[in-house]
N, C-alpha and C positions, 0 to 999 in steps of 0.2 A: 777309781771309785768302784765300790761294790754295792750292788742293789739286791736286796732279798726279793727274789722273784716268786716266792711261794704263793703269794696271793695276787699276783699280777695276771691280768687277762691274757689268754694265749694269743689272741689277735694282736694285742699290744706287744707281746714278746717278739712276734714275727716282724712287726713293723719297726721295732726298735733295734733288735739284735742282728737281723739278717742284713747282709751288705747291700741288698737291693731293696730293703724296706724304706718306706717314706720317712721314717723318723731316724734312720741310721745316722744322718749328719748330726742330729741332736745328741745321739749317744756318743759320737766322737767328740763333740764339744764338751760334754759332761766329763769325759776322760781327760781332756786337756786343760780345762779352766778350773782352777782351784776355788774360784768364787761360787761355783755352781754345786748344788747338792740336790739329790733326788730321794723321795720317799714314796713308797707304794702305800696308797690308802684307797680302800674301796675298789680294788682291782685296777686303779688308775695310777699313773706316775705324776706326782706333784713335784715340780722343779722350782728351786729357790736360788736366788742370787743374793749373797750376803744376808741370808735370813728372811728375805722378802719373796713371797711367792710371785713367780712371773708367768708360769705356764702349767696347764694340766693336760696330760695326754691320756686318751682313752683308746681302747681297741677298736670299737666300731663307731663311736661318736666322733664328731669333729673336735680338734684341739680347742681348748678354752684359753685364750690369751687374757691374763690377769693384769699385767703391766707391760708397758712398752719396754722392750729389751732387744739387744742385738741378736739374741738367741732366736727370737721370733722370725727373723729373716731366713732361717734355715728350714722353715716349714714349707713344704712343697705341695700341700694339699689344699 
């Protein structure tokens, strides 16, 4: 999966793409699970499973869980 990081918060980029970042396991899951997609909106990453929003990741704010999903188990914050 490719995500346009042009409008993504720099704090979020570090948390998501650095191997030691708290969201890195979620990035790995996005790469491996074909049901998951991600879109950058308002500097945040909105994650969808089969077209339904499950999670919103922000750089400085806490993640917002929208739906119960196995992806939420990967949050370590």
